[in-house]
C-alpha positions as CSV (number, residue, x, y, z in Angstrom):
1,M,67.8,-51.7,-96.7
2,T,65.2,-51.2,-94.0
3,E,63.5,-53.9,-91.9
4,T,60.4,-53.7,-94.1
5,E,62.2,-54.1,-97.5
6,T,62.8,-57.5,-99.0
7,P,65.5,-58.1,-101.6
8,V,64.3,-59.3,-105.0
9,H,66.6,-60.9,-107.6
10,K,65.7,-60.2,-111.2
11,K,67.4,-60.7,-114.5
12,I,67.8,-57.3,-116.2
13,R,69.1,-56.4,-119.7
14,F,70.6,-53.0,-120.5
15,R,71.7,-51.6,-123.8
16,T,75.0,-49.8,-123.6
17,L,77.1,-47.7,-125.9
18,G,80.7,-48.2,-124.8
19,D,80.7,-47.7,-121.1
20,I,77.5,-45.7,-121.0
21,T,74.1,-47.3,-120.2
22,I,71.7,-45.8,-122.7
23,T,68.5,-47.7,-121.8
24,G,66.6,-48.3,-118.7
25,G,66.8,-51.8,-117.4
26,D,64.3,-54.3,-118.9
27,E,63.4,-57.5,-117.2
28,S,64.7,-60.3,-119.4
29,D,65.4,-64.0,-119.3
30,A,67.3,-63.8,-122.5
31,D,70.7,-65.4,-121.9
32,T,71.9,-66.1,-125.4
33,L,72.4,-63.9,-128.4
34,E,69.5,-65.6,-130.3
35,K,67.1,-65.0,-127.4
36,I,68.1,-61.4,-127.1
37,V,67.6,-60.9,-130.9
38,D,64.1,-62.5,-130.6
39,E,63.2,-60.4,-127.6
40,V,64.3,-57.1,-129.3
41,A,62.4,-58.1,-132.5
42,A,59.2,-58.8,-130.5
43,A,59.4,-55.5,-128.5
44,R,56.7,-52.9,-129.2
45,Q,59.0,-50.1,-128.2
46,T,62.3,-49.7,-130.0
47,E,65.6,-49.9,-128.1
48,R,66.1,-46.2,-128.8
49,G,62.6,-45.5,-127.4
50,N,63.8,-46.7,-124.1
51,R,67.1,-44.9,-124.1
52,A,67.6,-43.0,-120.9
53,D,69.5,-40.2,-122.6
54,D,66.6,-39.2,-124.8
55,K,64.4,-38.8,-121.7
56,R,66.8,-36.2,-120.3
57,S,66.6,-33.8,-123.2
58,E,66.1,-33.8,-127.0
59,T,69.8,-33.0,-127.4
60,S,71.4,-35.4,-124.9
61,M,73.2,-37.5,-127.5
62,E,74.5,-34.4,-129.3
63,D,75.6,-33.0,-126.0
64,R,77.5,-36.2,-125.2
65,K,79.2,-36.1,-128.7
66,K,80.4,-32.6,-128.0
67,Q,81.7,-33.7,-124.6
68,G,83.8,-36.4,-126.4
69,Y,81.9,-39.5,-125.3
70,F,81.7,-40.8,-128.9
């Protein structure tokens, strides 16, 4: 951290598959299962639509399967 940077604390929710983070972080105050379900249901973009792997290439998930991640 430089002298001009200021730390910021945020609550972030990630979707994971096993030990792999598969979505970008979304700011979220959801701290219970019910709140998470409500948040996901209200989202305009699907959880898969925010999956980091899909942004790398069209075959990212298939490539991971071949590498033995699933």
